[in-house]
C-alpha positions in Angstrom: 0.0 0.0 0.0 2.9 2.3 0.7 4.3 2.1 -2.8 0.8 3.0 -4.2 0.7 6.0 -1.8 4.2 7.2 -3.0 3.1 6.8 -6.6 -0.1 8.8 -6.0 1.9 11.6 -4.5 4.3 11.6 -7.4 1.3 11.8 -9.9 -0.5 14.6 -8.0 2.7 16.6 -7.6 2.9 16.7 -11.4 -0.3 19.0 -11.3 -1.7 17.2 -14.3 -4.8 15.8 -12.6 -5.5 18.5 -10.0 -7.8 20.6 -12.2 -9.8 17.4 -13.0 -10.2 16.5 -9.3 -11.4 20.1 -8.6 -14.0 19.9 -11.3 -15.1 16.4 -10.0 -15.5 17.6 -6.4 -17.4 20.7 -7.6 -19.9 18.6 -9.7 -20.4 16.2 -6.8 -21.1 19.0 -4.3 -23.6 20.7 -6.6 -25.5 17.7 -7.7 -25.0 15.6 -4.6 -24.6 12.6 -6.9 -22.4 11.1 -9.5 -23.4 9.7 -12.9 -24.4 6.1 -12.8 -24.2 3.9 -15.9 -27.2 2.0 -17.0 -27.1 -1.6 -15.8 -30.3 -2.9 -17.3 -31.3 -3.3 -20.9 -34.8 -2.1 -22.1 -36.0 -4.1 -25.1 -39.1 -3.0 -27.0 -40.5 -0.7 -29.6 -38.6 2.6 -29.6 -41.2 4.2 -32.0 -44.6 3.2 -30.6 -47.8 4.4 -32.2 -50.6 6.3 -30.6 -53.3 4.0 -29.2 -50.9 1.1 -29.3 -50.1 -1.4 -26.4 -46.4 -2.3 -26.4 -44.4 -5.0 -24.4 -41.1 -3.9 -22.9 -38.7 -6.5 -21.6 -36.3 -5.4 -18.8 -33.1 -7.5 -18.7 -30.6 -7.4 -15.8 -27.9 -9.6 -14.2 -29.3 -12.3 -11.9 -29.2 -11.7 -8.2 -29.6 -13.9 -5.1 -32.3 -11.6 -3.7 -35.7 -10.5 -5.2 -35.6 -7.0 -6.6 -38.4 -4.5 -7.2 -38.1 -2.1 -10.1 -40.4 0.7 -11.2 -41.0 1.7 -14.9 -41.7 5.4 -15.2 -42.5 7.4 -18.4 -41.6 11.1 -18.5 -42.9 13.6 -21.0 -43.0 17.4 -21.4 -45.2 17.8 -18.3 -43.1 15.5 -16.1 -43.9 12.0 -14.9 -46.9 10.5 -16.8 -47.2 7.0 -15.7 -45.5 4.3 -13.6 -45.8 0.7 -12.7 -43.8 -1.8 -10.6 -42.6 -5.4 -11.1 -40.3 -7.8 -9.2 -37.4 -9.8 -10.3 -37.5 -13.3 -8.8 -34.5 -14.6 -7.0 -32.0 -15.5 -9.8 -34.4 -13.9 -12.4 -32.9 -12.1 -15.4 -35.9 -10.3 -16.8 -39.4 -8.7 -16.1 -41.9 -7.5 -18.6 -44.2 -4.5 -18.7 -47.2 -3.6 -20.9 -47.4 0.2 -21.7 -50.5 1.6 -23.3 -50.0 4.8 -25.3 -53.4 6.4 -25.2 -54.4 10.1 -25.4 -54.7 12.4 -23.6 -51.7 11.3 -21.6 -49.6 10.8 -24.8 -49.4 13.0 -27.9 -47.9 12.4 -31.3 -44.4 13.9 -32.2 -43.4 14.6 -28.6 -40.3 13.4 -26.8 -40.7 10.8 -24.0 -38.2 9.0 -21.7 -38.7 5.6 -20.2 -36.8 5.0 -17.0 -36.2 1.8 -14.9 -35.1 2.3 -11.3 -35.0 0.5 -8.0 -32.8 -1.8 -5.9 -29.5 -0.8 -7.5 -30.9 -1.0 -11.1 -31.1 1.9 -13.5 -31.8 2.1 -17.2 -33.2 4.7 -19.6 -34.6 4.8 -23.2 -35.8 7.8 -25.2 -38.6 7.4 -27.7 -40.9 9.4 -30.0 -44.6 8.7 -30.2 -45.7 8.0 -33.8 -49.2 8.6 -35.4 -51.7 5.7 -35.1 -51.3 3.0 -37.8 -52.9 4.2 -41.0 -52.1 7.8 -40.5 -54.2 10.8 -39.3 -57.1 9.8 -41.6 -57.3 6.4 -40.0 -57.1 7.9 -36.5 -59.9 10.3 -37.2 -61.9 7.5 -38.7 -61.4 5.4 -35.5 -62.4 8.3 -33.3 -65.6 8.9 -35.4 -66.5 5.2 -35.1 -65.7 4.9 -31.5 -67.3 8.2 -30.4 -70.7 6.5 -30.5 -69.6 4.2 -27.7 -67.8 6.8 -25.7 -68.6 6.5 -21.9 -70.5 9.5 -20.4 -69.2 10.2 -16.8 -71.2 11.7 -13.9 -70.1 12.6 -10.4 -72.1 12.8 -7.2 -71.8 12.5 -3.5 -73.1 9.4 -1.6 -76.0 11.4 0.0 -76.7 13.2 -3.3 -76.4 16.6 -1.7 -74.3 17.6 -4.6 -75.7 15.6 -7.6 -73.9 15.7 -10.9 -71.3 18.3 -9.9 -67.6 18.5 -10.4 -66.6 20.1 -7.0 -66.3 18.1 -3.8 -65.0 18.5 -0.3 -62.4 16.2 1.3 -64.9 14.5 3.6 -67.3 13.6 0.9 -68.0 10.1 -0.5 -67.5 10.4 -4.3 -69.5 8.2 -6.7 -68.3 8.0 -10.3 -71.0 6.6 -12.5 -71.8 6.6 -16.2 -73.4 4.9 -19.1 -71.9 3.7 -22.4 -73.9 4.7 -25.5 -74.6 2.0 -28.0 -73.2 -0.6 -25.5 -71.8 -3.8 -27.1 -71.9 -6.7 -24.7 -68.6 -8.0 -26.1 -66.9 -5.0 -24.4 -67.8 -5.4 -20.8 -65.1 -3.7 -18.8 -64.4 -0.2 -17.6 -60.9 1.0 -16.5 -60.7 4.1 -14.3 -57.4 6.0 -14.1 -57.1 8.9 -11.6 -54.4 11.7 -12.2 -53.9 13.9 -9.1 -52.7 17.5 -9.2 -49.1 16.2 -9.0 -49.5 14.1 -12.1 -49.4 10.9 -10.1 -51.5 8.2 -11.8 -53.5 5.6 -9.9 -55.3 2.7 -11.7 -58.5 1.3 -10.2 -59.4 -2.4 -10.6 -61.4 -2.9 -13.8 -65.2 -2.7 -13.4 -67.7 -4.9 -15.0 -70.3 -3.1 -17.1 -74.0 -4.1 -16.5 -76.2 -5.4 -19.4 -77.7 -1.9 -19.7 -74.3 -0.4 -20.2 -74.0 1.4 -16.8 -71.2 1.4 -14.3 -70.6 2.9 -10.8 -67.6 3.1 -8.4 -67.5 4.7 -4.9 -64.5 6.5 -3.4 -63.8 7.8 0.1 -62.2 11.2 -0.4 -60.6 11.1 3.0 -58.3 8.3 1.8 -54.6 9.0 0.8 -55.5 8.7 -2.9 -57.2 12.2 -2.6 -54.8 13.8 -0.1 -53.7 16.6 -2.5 -56.4 19.3 -2.9 -56.8 20.6 -6.4 -57.9 19.5 -9.9 -58.1 15.7 -10.6 -58.4 14.2 -14.0 -60.6 11.1 -14.3 -60.0 8.9 -17.3 -62.6 6.2 -18.0 -61.5 3.6 -20.7 -64.0 1.2 -22.3 -62.2 -2.2 -22.8 -63.0 -5.5 -24.3 -61.5 -7.5 -21.3 -60.1 -7.1 -17.8 -56.5 -7.2 -19.1 -56.9 -4.1 -21.2 -55.7 -5.7 -24.4 -57.9 -3.5 -26.5 -59.2 -0.1 -25.4 -62.1 1.0 -27.4 -62.4 4.7 -26.3 -61.4 6.9 -23.4 -63.4 9.7 -21.8 -61.8 12.4 -19.7 -63.3 14.7 -17.1 -62.0 17.0 -14.4 -63.1 17.4 -10.7 -62.1 19.8 -8.0 -61.3 18.5 -4.5 -61.4 21.2 -1.8 -59.6 20.7 1.6 -62.1 21.7 4.2 -60.8 22.8 7.6 -63.2 23.1 10.6 -63.9 26.8 11.3 -62.2 28.3 14.4 -64.7 29.4 16.9 -63.4 32.4 18.9 -63.2 31.9 22.6 -65.2 34.4 24.8 -63.3 37.5 25.7 -62.8 37.6 29.5 -60.7 40.5 30.8 -57.7 39.1 32.6 -56.5 40.8 35.7 -53.5 43.1 35.2 -50.6 41.4 36.8 -47.2 42.7 36.0 -45.1 40.0 34.3 -41.8 39.1 36.0 -38.8 40.3 34.3 -36.9 37.2 33.1 -33.8 37.7 31.0 -34.3 36.1 27.5 -32.2 32.9 27.1 -29.3 33.1 24.7 -30.3 30.8 21.8 -27.4 29.8 19.6 -27.7 30.5 15.9 -28.8 27.4 14.0 -26.0 25.5 12.4 -26.7 25.2 8.7 -25.4 21.8 7.5 -24.2 21.4 3.9 -26.7 19.7 1.6 -24.3 17.0 0.5 -22.4 14.2 2.1 -18.6 14.5 1.5 -17.8 11.0 2.6 -19.1 9.2 -0.5 -17.5 11.8 -2.7 -14.1 11.3 -0.9 -14.4 7.5 -1.3 -15.1 7.8 -5.0 -12.2 10.2 -5.6 -9.8 8.0 -3.6 -10.8 4.9 -5.6 -10.4 6.9 -8.8 -6.9 8.0 -7.7 -6.0 4.3 -6.9 -7.1 3.3 -10.4 -5.0 6.0 -12.0 -2.0 5.1 -9.9 -2.3 1.4 -10.9 -2.5 2.3 -14.6 0.5 4.6 -14.2 2.4 1.8 -12.6 1.6 -0.5 -15.5 2.6 2.2 -18.0 6.0 2.7 -16.3 6.6 -1.1 -16.1 5.8 -1.5 -19.8 8.2 1.3 -20.7 10.9 -0.3 -18.7 10.3 -3.6 -20.4 10.5 -2.0 -23.8 13.8 -0.4 -22.9 15.3 -3.7 -21.6 14.0 -5.5 -24.7 15.4 -3.0 -27.0 18.8 -3.0 -25.2 19.0 -6.8 -25.4 18.1 -6.9 -29.1 20.7 -4.2 -29.9 23.4 -6.2 -28.1 22.7 -9.6 -29.8 20.6 -9.1 -32.9 21.5 -12.4 -34.6 22.0 -14.7 -31.6 19.0 -13.9 -29.4 17.7 -17.5 -29.3 21.1 -18.8 -28.2 21.4 -16.6 -25.1 21.7 -18.7 -21.9 19.0 -18.7 -19.2 20.4 -15.8 -17.2 18.4 -13.5 -14.8 18.4 -10.8 -17.4 16.8 -13.1 -20.0 14.0 -14.2 -17.6 13.1 -10.5 -16.9 12.7 -10.1 -20.7 10.6 -13.2 -21.4 8.1 -13.2 -18.5 6.4 -9.9 -19.3 5.9 -11.1 -22.8 3.7 -14.1 -21.8 1.5 -12.4 -19.2 -0.2 -9.8 -21.4 -0.9 -12.5 -23.9 -2.6 -15.0 -21.6 -4.7 -12.7 -19.5 -6.5 -10.7 -22.1 -7.2 -13.8 -24.2 -8.7 -16.0 -21.5 -10.8 -13.7 -19.4 -12.8 -11.8 -22.0 -13.6 -15.0 -23.9 -14.8 -17.2 -21.1 -16.9 -14.7 -19.1 -19.4 -13.6 -21.7 -19.9 -17.2 -22.8 -20.7 -18.2 -19.2 -23.1 -15.2 -18.8 -25.0 -16.0 -21.9 -25.6 -19.6 -20.7 -26.9 -18.4 -17.3 -29.0 -15.6 -18.8 -30.7 -17.8 -21.3 -32.8 -20.3 -19.3 -34.6 -21.6 -22.4 -31.4 -23.4 -23.4 -31.1 -26.6 -21.3 -27.5 -27.4 -20.6 -26.4 -30.9 -21.5 -23.3 -31.2 -19.5 -25.0 -31.8 -16.1 -26.7 -35.0 -15.2 -30.5 -35.0 -14.7 -31.4 -35.4 -11.1 -34.6 -36.9 -9.7 -36.8 -34.6 -7.7 -37.0 -37.1 -4.9 -33.3 -36.8 -4.1 -33.0 -33.1 -4.9 -32.3 -30.9 -1.9 -31.3 -27.5 -3.4 -33.5 -24.6 -4.5 -36.7 -25.7 -6.3 -37.6 -24.4 -9.8 -39.5 -21.2 -10.1 -42.4 -20.3 -12.4 -40.0 -18.8 -14.9 -38.0 -22.0 -15.0 -41.0 -24.1 -15.9 -42.1 -21.5 -18.5 -38.7 -21.6 -20.1 -38.6 -25.4 -20.2 -41.9 -25.6 -21.9 -40.7 -23.5 -24.8 -38.7 -26.5 -25.9 -41.0 -29.6 -25.5 -38.7 -32.0 -27.3 -36.0 -31.4 -24.6 -38.2 -31.2 -21.5 -40.3 -34.3 -22.4 -37.6 -36.5 -23.9 -39.2 -39.6 -22.3 -42.8 -38.9 -23.5 -42.9 -38.9 -27.3 -46.5 -37.6 -27.5 -45.8 -34.6 -25.2 -42.5 -33.8 -27.0 -44.5 -33.0 -30.2 -46.8 -30.6 -28.4 -46.6 -26.9 -27.8 -47.4 -24.4 -25.1 -50.4 -22.1 -25.8 -49.6 -18.4 -25.7 -51.9 -15.4 -25.2 -52.3 -12.6 -27.7 -49.4 -10.8 -26.0 -47.1 -13.7 -26.7 -46.9 -15.0 -23.1 -47.7 -18.6 -22.0 -51.3 -18.9 -20.8 -50.9 -19.8 -17.2 -52.6 -19.5 -13.8 -50.5 -19.6 -10.7 -51.5 -20.5 -7.1 -49.8 -20.9 -3.8 -48.0 -24.1 -4.5 -48.3 -24.7 -8.3 -48.7 -23.0 -11.7 -50.9 -24.4 -14.5 -50.0 -24.0 -18.2 -52.2 -24.6 -21.2 -50.6 -27.1 -23.5 -51.8 -28.5 -26.9 -50.9 -31.9 -28.4 -52.5 -32.3 -31.8 -56.2 -31.5 -31.4 -56.3 -32.0 -27.6 -55.7 -29.3 -25.1 -54.3 -30.2 -21.6 -53.6 -28.4 -18.4 -50.1 -29.0 -17.0 -49.8 -28.4 -13.3 -46.2 -27.8 -12.2 -45.4 -27.6 -8.5 -43.5 -24.5 -7.5 -42.4 -26.1 -4.1 -41.4 -29.7 -3.4 -44.5 -31.9 -3.6 -44.0 -33.9 -0.4 -47.5 -35.3 -0.7 -47.3 -36.4 -4.3 -48.0 -40.0 -3.4 -51.4 -38.8 -2.1 -52.1 -37.2 -5.5 -51.5 -40.6 -7.1 -54.1 -42.2 -4.7 -56.6 -39.4 -5.3 -56.3 -39.8 -9.1 -56.8 -43.5 -8.9 -59.9 -43.1 -6.5 -61.6 -40.4 -8.7 -61.1 -42.5 -11.9 -62.8 -45.4 -10.2 -65.9 -43.3 -9.2 -66.3 -41.6 -12.6 -67.9 -38.4 -11.2 -69.1 -35.9 -13.8 -67.9 -32.8 -11.8 -64.4 -34.1 -11.1 -61.3 -34.0 -13.4 -59.2 -37.1 -13.9 -55.5 -36.6 -14.2 -52.3 -38.5 -15.0 -49.4 -38.5 -12.6 -46.8 -40.4 -14.6 -45.5 -37.4 -16.7 -42.3 -35.7 -15.6 -40.8 -32.5 -17.0 -37.0 -31.8 -17.2 -36.3 -28.3 -15.9 -33.0 -26.3 -15.9 -32.7 -24.2 -12.8 -31.2 -20.9 -13.8 -29.9 -20.1 -10.3 -27.5 -23.1 -10.1 -27.4 -24.6 -13.7 -28.9 -27.8 -12.5 -31.3 -30.1 -14.3 -34.0 -32.0 -12.4 -36.9 -34.2 -13.4 -40.1 -32.8 -11.7 -43.5 -34.4 -11.4 -46.6 -33.0 -13.0 -50.3 -33.4 -13.0 -51.9 -33.6 -16.5 -55.6 -33.0 -16.9 -57.9 -32.1 -19.8 -58.2 -28.3 -20.2 -61.6 -27.2 -18.9 -63.3 -24.5 -20.8 -65.4 -22.1 -18.7 -65.2 -19.5 -16.1 -64.6 -19.8 -12.4 -67.7 -19.2 -10.3 -66.4 -15.9 -8.9 -65.8 -14.4 -12.4 -69.1 -15.8 -13.6 -71.1 -14.0 -10.9 -69.0 -10.8 -11.2 -70.0 -10.6 -14.9 -73.6 -10.0 -13.9 -74.8 -13.6 -14.6 -77.2 -13.6 -11.6 -80.2 -14.6 -13.7 -78.7 -18.2 -14.0 -77.8 -18.5 -10.3 -80.7 -20.7 -9.4 -79.6 -23.3 -12.0 -76.0 -23.1 -10.6 -77.4 -23.7 -7.1 -79.1 -26.9 -8.3 -75.9 -28.1 -9.9 -73.9 -27.3 -6.7 -76.4 -29.2 -4.5 -76.0 -32.3 -6.7 -72.2 -32.0 -6.6 -71.9 -31.7 -2.8 -74.5 -34.6 -2.3 -72.3 -36.9 -4.5 -69.2 -35.9 -2.6 -70.9 -36.9 0.7 -72.1 -40.1 -0.9 -68.5 -41.2 -1.8 -67.0 -39.8 1.4 -64.9 -37.2 -0.5 -64.1 -33.7 0.8 -62.3 -31.1 -1.3 -60.7 -29.2 1.6 -60.8 -25.7 0.0 -64.4 -25.4 -1.4 -64.7 -21.8 -2.6 -65.8 -19.9 -5.7 -62.3 -19.9 -7.3 -62.2 -23.7 -7.3 -65.5 -24.2 -9.2 -65.7 -23.8 -13.0 -69.0 -23.0 -14.6 -69.2 -24.4 -18.2 -71.3 -23.2 -21.0 -74.1 -25.6 -20.2 -74.0 -24.4 -16.6 -72.6 -27.7 -15.4 -69.9 -27.5 -12.8 -66.3 -28.8 -12.6 -64.3 -29.0 -9.3 -60.6 -28.2 -9.6 -57.5 -28.0 -7.4 -57.3 -31.2 -5.4 -54.2 -30.4 -3.3 -56.1 -30.7 0.0 -58.6 -33.4 -1.0 -59.7 -36.2 1.4 -60.6 -39.7 0.3 -61.1 -42.7 2.6 -57.6 -44.1 1.8 -56.0 -41.0 3.4 -57.8 -41.2 6.8 -55.8 -40.4 9.9 -53.4 -38.2 8.0 -52.8 -34.6 9.0 -54.7 -31.8 7.2 -53.0 -30.5 4.1 -54.5 -26.9 4.2 -57.1 -24.9 6.2 -59.1 -23.5 3.3 -59.9 -19.9 2.3 -61.1 -17.0 4.4 -64.8 -16.1 4.0 -65.7 -19.8 3.4 -64.4 -21.6 6.5 -65.4 -21.8 10.1 -63.3 -19.3 12.1 -61.9 -22.1 14.3 -60.5 -24.0 11.3 -58.5 -21.0 10.2 -57.1 -20.5 13.7 -53.8 -22.0 14.9 -54.4 -25.3 16.8 -52.1 -24.1 19.6 -54.3 -21.1 20.1 -57.6 -23.0 20.2 -58.1 -23.8 16.6 -59.5 -27.1 15.2 -57.8 -29.2 12.5 -60.2 -31.2 10.4 -59.2 -33.8 7.7 -62.1 -36.2 7.0 -65.3 -36.3 4.9 -67.0 -33.6 7.1 -64.5 -30.8 6.5 -66.5 -29.3 3.5 -69.8 -29.1 5.3 -69.5 -25.6 6.6 -68.3 -24.1 3.3 -71.0 -26.1 1.4 -73.7 -24.4 3.6 -72.0 -21.0 3.0 -71.9 -21.4 -0.8 -75.3 -23.0 -1.3 -77.0 -20.4 1.0 -75.3 -17.6 -0.9 -76.5 -18.9 -4.2 -80.1 -19.3 -2.9 -80.0 -15.7 -1.5 -78.8 -14.2 -4.7 -81.5 -16.0 -6.7 -84.1 -14.4 -4.4 -82.4 -10.9 -3.9 -79.7 -10.3 -6.6 -79.2 -6.7 -5.3 -77.4 -8.1 -2.2 -74.4 -9.2 -4.4 -73.2 -5.6 -5.1 -73.8 -4.7 -1.5 -71.8 -7.5 0.2 -69.4 -8.8 -2.5 -65.8 -8.0 -2.7 -62.9 -9.6 -4.5 -62.7 -12.8 -2.4 -66.2 -13.8 -1.2 -69.6 -14.3 -2.6 -71.7 -12.4 0.0 -70.7 -13.8 3.4 -67.4 -12.7 5.1 -65.4 -14.1 8.0 -66.6 -11.3 10.3 -70.2 -12.5 9.8 -69.1 -16.0 11.1 -67.1 -14.5 14.0 -70.0 -12.3 15.2 -73.3 -13.7 13.7 -75.5 -11.8 16.1 -74.0 -8.5 14.9 -74.1 -9.4 11.2 -76.3 -7.2 9.0 -76.3 -9.8 6.3 -77.7 -12.5 8.6 -80.5 -10.1 9.5 -81.3 -9.4 5.9 -81.3 -13.1 5.0 -83.6 -13.9 7.8 -86.3 -11.6 6.3 -86.4 -13.5 2.9 -89.6 -15.6 2.6 -88.1 -18.9 1.5 -88.2 -22.0 3.7 -84.9 -23.4 2.5 -83.1 -20.1 3.1 -84.6 -19.8 6.6 -83.5 -23.3 7.6 -80.0 -22.9 6.3 -79.6 -19.4 7.8 -80.6 -20.6 11.3 -78.3 -23.6 11.1 -75.4 -21.6 9.8 -75.7 -19.1 12.7 -75.8 -22.0 15.1 -72.7 -23.6 13.6 -70.8 -20.3 13.7 -71.1 -20.4 17.5 -70.4 -24.1 17.9 -66.9 -25.6 18.5 -67.9 -29.1 17.3 -67.2 -29.0 13.6 -67.5 -32.8 13.2 -71.2 -32.6 14.1 -72.2 -30.1 11.3 -75.0 -31.6 9.2 -74.9 -31.8 5.5 -77.1 -29.4 3.4 -79.3 -32.4 2.4 -79.8 -33.3 6.1 -80.7 -29.7 7.0 -83.4 -29.4 4.3 -85.0 -32.8 4.9 
């Protein structure tokens, strides 16, 4: 270290670098930062068109920790839009969809796309181009779509201010509207809110009713509305909840006023005249103004920079010395150089010749090759031996590892000839069609004319032998509402994190066309709910007959097909008689289970794993369907993203539940019986004594 210090002093004494250091320190003090090179790559269209939806792929070096990044778009008015995504552990890319719709974006203006977060930075400049087909095509589209443009109204909850555009910060704002010439194929509304600071907040897509109306309530006391001023409300009419095709966007402005309670003056009471004691004023020291920059990082950067310069200078001097020695030796023995004996002088000449040759050649060649192999998970390495999942102890494959493997079926299904000729089904955006859950991800896969669902486990399937037994049992019963699956197919996956190949188990089922019950009800299909209730009653009766329990009976695990028949999916926690006396695999989903089943056993909870564990959720779902067939308006009043109408708080405090009170007023004998029994079971701790729906209604 001492020799580097002496070298630094000799360099700085030459005065050649002092002006540069002064400029560097000045820039660091003024900006309080130093330039950082981009360390991510943004791939995507650099000349997007107006009204287009573009996919941008963000590529970065893998990391051992998850990293969250934010994509921001800046324009002439500042920050226009932003969205976030997370790199998985060992992941090398994330993807964003960006929609370039007016009035946020305009043609022929300069925009910058920036990626930031967790040590990652990247930028890309782009120009927005006219819509495909030129200005005439854009005008033609606007004329066609203007007939379906949403009209927007604003009012308060108590309708004191009806159809106004000015609200107070304590109001309940209701945004409603109607779509003229409504087309039932375009059933979704997307609301974007731009606050006075140009921050954009996107609301969960709303489903448009059959009459073309929509409505959304907001509490103006929430942080979303914390900045008083003018807000822009954008309402986009879309063909689906993913926003793949926006038909038309309407824009309106509202004014939010911050109301402060008036100050009531206190009554003026004359105070007695008491002379104040003379106390000398304390000497308050003048505030110390600290500089607005941190000198320590600047000093560290400068010191590192000087070390690099010193090291380069040392290399330069050594090379000059070598050249002098080499030239001297050559001048002394020009014709007999190869015959010089192995003296110390000769060794000093030959060693430096070999070092510069070997180092630059080996390092730059090997490192990029290694990186390309790690960063390209779709290529399955062939050097490593394929390990069995049963003996594998390291990190388990992630969703992206399975997705990458399925891009090359001939490699990942080398032992299954029929599967090796298949292909994964992609969405319109070019991504694999998949649905992920807590422990697995399901891909849509096509072999010839048949479409399958491939369920890949994203954590080690310790109970896979139980899945084999369940499959065998369901095939023997031949129930219409269950899905049979094969367990003998394995997929070869390359794990990008450690370049290992393992053979993982899968569950292969026919692909079921339809909608999950939750989506079916959300799309205003309440007219058919009585038929669905009948199908559900038949399904739970058959499950009881064959002593089968699903374990997580809820609206997301029931598929409604076109003919209104039902299919039960996701059998991870299923009970069959062969599995009796085993521990429970899962506790079910909130809003469908008894509160004691969701509670830890050590804290008074109850673990159930037998044919009775679906009875409480069966009553909840069947009663909900009967109630909606009698009073459909209760759906919007009590439904949120997870339940049908009942919530966990209703089960915890049934006597205080408003929903139980409303249900008790419905004049239907079946509803009344189920309602009374459900209230009784909510208060009971004997879950094994809950009756079936059929027994209650007998």
